[in-house]
N, C-alpha and C positions, 0 to 999 in steps of 0.2 A: 020362732028361732030354730036354727039347726042344732041338734044335739051333737056334742063332741063325743066321739067314741074313745074309750080308754085304750082299746086295742088297735087304734088306727095305725096303718103301716104306710110307708112311702111307696110310691109307684115303682114297679120293677124297672131296672135299668136295661133298656133295650138299645141304647145308643151305640154300643160296641159289640152287639151280638146279632147276627143274622143267620138263620138256619141254612146250612149247606154252603155258606160263603166263607172264603178264606180271608184272613186279615191282610190288608195292604199297608205296608210300612213305607212311608214316604218322607223324604227330607224336604227342606225348603228349596234347595238347589234342584232336586229332581222335579218338583212341581213347576219351577220356573222353566226348566229345560223342556218339559213336556208341553207347557202352554205355548212356548215359542215354536216348538217343532210341529205340533199338530193342531194348534188352536185356530178357531175360525177367524179370530181377529187378524192373525198374521197371514192367513191364507188370503183374506180379502185385500190386505195391503200388497201382497205379492202379485195378486191378479191386477191391481191397479198399476203396479210397476211394469208388469208384462205388457199391459195395454199401452203405456207410455213408450216403451221400447218399440212396439209396432208402429206407433204414430211417428216416432223419430225416423224409422226406416222408410216410411212412406214419404216423409218430407225430403229426405235425402235423395229419393229416386228422381226428382226433377232436375238434379244437378247432372245426372249422367244421361247419355243418349238412350233412346228407346228403340229397340229393334222389334219389328213386327214381321212374322212369317205367316203366310196363308196359302192355302191350296184347296182345290175343289174340282169336282166333276159335275157337269150338268147334262141331263138327258132332255133334249128339246122335243117336246111332244107336238106342239103346234107353234107356228111362227107367222108373223105378219109378212115376213119376207119370203114365205114359201107359198106356192100355188100356181094358177095358170098365168099369173103375171098381168093380164089385162093390158091396159094402155101402158103400163109401166114396163112390161117385158120388152127387152131389146134383143133382137135376133143377132147371133154372132155373125161376123163378116166372113163369108166363105167365097173367095174369089174363084173365077173360072179360069184355070190355068191354060185351057186350050183355046180361049177366045182371042181374037186379035188384040193387038196392043192398045188400039184406041178404045176398044170396049172395056178392057181391064182398067185403063186409066180413068174412064168415066165411072165405072163401078166403085173404084177407090175414092174418087171425089164425092160420090153420093153417100158413101159409108162414113166419111170423115166426121160430119157433124154429130153422129151418135157414138163415136168411139169412146168418149169419156163416160157416157151413160153405160156403155157395155162394161167398162172397167168397174164403175160403181155397182153395177148389177152383180159382177163376180164377187165383190166384197159383201153385198147383201146375202149372196148365196152362202158365204162363210158364216154369217150370222144365223142363217137358217139351218145350219148343219145340226144333225141330231145329237152329235157327241161334241162336247166342249170341255176341254181341260185347261185349268189355269193354275199358276203358281207364282207367288210374288213375295218380295222382301222389301221392307221399307225402314228407313232410319230417320228419326227426327231428334233434333237437339235444340232445347230452349237456350237462347242466348241472353235475352234481356226481357225482364218483365217489371221494370220500374223498381228494381231492388227487392222484389217480393220473393224471389227464389231463395237467396241466401238468408233473408229475414225469416222465412218459413222454417228453414233448417235451424236457425238460432232459437226460434220459438219452441220447436220440438226438443232441442237439446236442453234448454232451461226447464222445460216441463219434465223431462226425464230426470234432471237433477233434483227437481222439487219432489217427485215421487220417491226417489232414492232416499232423500232426507225424511220424507213422511214414513217410509218403511222403518228407518232407524228410530223415529219418534214413536211409532206404534209399538216397536219392540220395548222401548223404555217404558211406555204406558202399561203394556202387558206385564212387564217385570214388576212394576210398582203395584198393580192390581193384585197379582199373585201374592206378593209380600204382605199386602194389607189383609187379604183373605186368610193367609196362613196365620198371621199374628192374631187375627180375629178368632180363628178356630182355636188357637192356643188359649186365648182369653176365655172362650167357651168352656174349654177343658178345666181351666183354673176356677172359673165361676162355679161350675158344677161340683168341683172338688171342695170348694169352700162351703157351698150350700150343704153338701153331704156331710162334711165335718161338723157343721153347726147342728144338723139333725142328729148326728151320732152323739154329740155332746148333750143335747136336750134329752135324747133317749136314755143316756147313761144317768143323767140327773134324775129323770123320772124313776128309774129303777131304784136309785138310792132313796128317793122320797117314799116309794112304795115299801121298801124294807123298813124304813123308820116308822112309817105309819102302821105297819104290821105289829110292831113292838110297842106302839103307843108313844113314840118320840116325835111324831109329826102329826099336825092336825089334818083333818079332811080337806080344809081349804088349801093347804100346801099341796096336797095330792092333786086336787082339781086344777090348781094353778100350774103345776108342772105338766099336766096333761095338755092344758091349753097351749102352753109354750111349745111343747113338742108338736102338736097338731098344726099350729100356725106356720111351722117351718116346712111342712109337706108341699104346699103350693109354691113356696120359694124354690124348692128343689125341682119341682116339675117345670117351673118357668125357666130355670137354669138349663135343664136338659133340652127343652124346646129351643132355646136360644142357641145352644151348642149344635143341635141338629141342623138348624138353619145356616149357621156359620159353616158347617161342613158341606152342606149342599152348595153354598156359594163358592167354596174352595174347589169342590169337584167340578163345578161348572166352568170356572175361569181356567182351571188347570187341566180340564178334560180328563178327569179321573172317573173310573167306573162308578155309577150311582148304585147304591144298594149294597156295596161291599164295605165291611168295616175298615176304617182307616185309622192308623196310628201315626201320629206326627213324631218324627225323630229328631227335630231340631228344637230343643226345649229352651227357647229364649226367655220365657216368662217364669221358668221354674228356678232360675238361678238366684241365690241369696245375695251374691255380691252386687255392688252397684256397677253399672256400665261406666266406661271412662267418660270424663267430662268432655263433651264435644267441643266446647268453646275454648278448650286448651289448645286445640290444633285446628279449629275451624276458622278459616279466614272468611268472615261474612262478606267483606267487600269483594273478595275473589269469587265467592259463590254467586253473588248477584251478577257480577260481570260475566261469569261463565253461563249463567242462566239466560242472559241476553243474547247468547250465541248458541243456543241449543238447537236441536234438530228441527223442531217445528218452525222456529224463526228463520232458520236457514232455508227451509222449504218455502216459506212465504217470500223470502227474498228472491229465490229462484223463480217463483211464480210471478213476482212483480217484473222481473226482467223479461220473462216470456210475454207478459201483457204489453210491455213497451215495444217489443219487436213486432207484436201483432198489429200495432198501429201502422207500421211500415208495410206489412202485408196487406192490410185493408186499403191503404192509399196507392198500392201498386197498380190497381185497375185503372187509375187515371192516366197511366203512361202507355205508350205503344208497346206491343209485344213483338219481339223479333225471334224467329226460329229458322233453323236450317233443316232441309229435308232431302232425301234421295230415295228413289223407288226403282226397283228392278223386277220385271215380271216376264213370264213365259206363258204363251197361249198355244193351244193346239186344237184343230177342228178336224179330227180324222173321220174318214168315211166309215171305218169300223169302230168298235168300242175302244180298243186300245190304240193309242197313238204310236206312230213310228218316229224314229229319230228326226227324220226330215220334216215332220209335221209341225214342229215347235217354231213359234215366232217370238222374237225378242222385242221387249219394250223397256227402255230405261230413261229416267229423267232425274234431275236434281234442281234445286232452287232455293230461294230465300222467301220466307213468308213474313210480311209485316202487317199487323192488324192493330187497329186503334179504335176503341169504343169512344167516339168523340163526346157523345152525350148519352148518359144512361139513366136519365130521370133523377139525378142526385142520389143514386143508390150508393156510389162510392163515398160520397160525403157522409151519408148516414152511417156507413160501416166504420169510417174513421172516427166519427163522433162516438159511436158505441164502444169502439176499442179504447178510446181515450177515457171514457167513463169507467171502463173496467180497470184501467190503470189506477184511477183515483180510488176506486172501491178497494182494490187489493192493497194499496198503500195505507188506507185507513185501517184495514183489517190487520196489517202488519203492526201499525202503531198500537192498536188495541191489544194485540198479543203481547207486545213488549210491556205495556202497562200492566196487563194481567199477570205476566210472569214476575215482574218486580213485586207486585202486591202479594202473589202466592208465596214467593220466597221469603218476603218479610214476615208473612203470617206464619209460615212453617218454622222460621227461626225463632219467632216468639213462642210458638207452641212447643218447640224443642226445649227452650229455656224453662218454660212453665213445667213441662213434664219432668225434666231433670230435677228441678227444685222440689216438686211434689214427690218424686220418687225417693229422693234423699230423706225427705221428711216422713213419708209413709213407711219407709223401711224401719226407722226408729220407732214409729208409732205402733207398728205390728208387734214388735218385741215388748213394748210397754203394755199394749192391750192384752197380749197373751199372758203376761205375768199378772195383770190385774184380774183376769178371769180365774186364774189359778188361786189367787188370794181370795176372791169372792166366794169361790166354791169351798175353800177351806174354812172361811169364816162362817158359811152357812152350816157346814158340818159341825162346827163348834157351837152353833146357836147364837153367833154374834151378829148375823145379818139375815135378811129375808131372801126369798126366791126372786123378788123383783130386782134386788141388787145383783144377783147371779145372772139374771136375764139381761140386765143392762150391760153388764161386763161382757157377756157373750155377744150381744148385738154390736157393741163397740169393737170387739175383736174382729167380727165378721166384716163390718164396714171398713175397718183398717186394712184387712187383707184384700178386699175387693178394690179399694182405692189404690193400694199398692200395685195390684195386677193391672188395673186400668192405666195407671201412670206409666208403668213399664210398656204397656201396649201403645200408648200415645207417643212415648219416646221413640220406639222403633218405627211407627208409622210416619212421624215427622221426618226422621232420617231417610226413610224410603222415598218420601216425596221430594225432599231436597236433592237426593241423588237423581231422581227422575228429571227435575227441572234443570239441574246444573251439569248433568253428565259426569259428575265426580263420584267415585266409589265410596261414598260416606257410609252407607249401610253395609256394603260388602266388607269393608275393612273392619267395621265394628263387629260383625258376625265372626270374622276370623280372629279378632282379638279376644272375643268372648269364648273362643273354643268351639264355635258352631261349625257346621259343614259349610264350606265355601261353595260359591256358585261357579 
């Protein structure tokens, strides 16, 4: 067996003291604002929204004409159109102006069959030029793609709306998580305070028994019993401090507070003696359920469902012909020197209509349509599941709020009775009318009542925070304002 030391002391309180660190005082509203402003959860949601905006801009680009500009310079090092010419080379026609008329006519008739080849050769000589300059502009406009152009824009628009609603839902989620973590940290403070108070009461009782034992008014058994009761409370205090430290770490993580700096919470929701208002006096449970079925997440899923439906049209558009208009304008120059002169540029312009139709694609389009239709069914089922889950969550939190409110009313009265019972048990022991076991039982009953009251108050606020998150109604916010706490 482990021997109990009569001089056992509680562990030092290091939960609110760090060497060289300043204390950080934060309210509930400040934690919520910081989590929303710099939290990783919100930054990820904003990145998703920015990506959806980019996809929407890309989808809209197919509605407008596309203008393409290009230009370049080519230095021809070798060319198949350059060389001695061989059989391909055609000598230019050079008539003898001093010859008789009959000879000149005959020379012209002999040169006539190769006149076209000479012209073609001059063109090839242009291709073989060492310096080639080009500049062009082209415009294309999609006219019809089986309805896929506008459907793609609708897909991107609904997707953008979905991510906007998801951002609002993520903000509500972060707000709820911060509130839960803050109230849990307050419960950690309260639990440590109650454990410390119990240890102080046991220590005070031990000192009284020692004084009585010294004058012979208390037996040695009473002294040992008082020491055991005091020592048994030290692990309880240690556990309370560890739980408090974990709660503060969780709050620092979700609210992005500096780790390692002592934190003091300035919104004392759990320290108030008065009862919070009865939520069911002003809470319209039917209205809360109806509002929850139209919250940000359900709206996001509805937008996603519409996007999936439009995606079916986009997938089926490949089965239709594609019609587009185009126009091209270009300038080309083949100067003998590097830099072209004004007269070296040649113009080429054209415009037209392009019709293309993939008559058979190996059933790829049918597969894409089937896949898109399956995604519609999948998203619709997810939406139905979300609605069912929200209804269940709201019903559960309304029941939890009712339970916590009822327990809070009961425990508030129990704390007062347990405190008075402990005082009477202590007085009875001092007068010799009871034993230390009765005092210990009264002290334990008081500590249990205090912890139960603190947990009930914690559960009350958590249930309100979750109801506000699901219904988008300021239930928790209004309560904090009514209780005199700092508003958000």
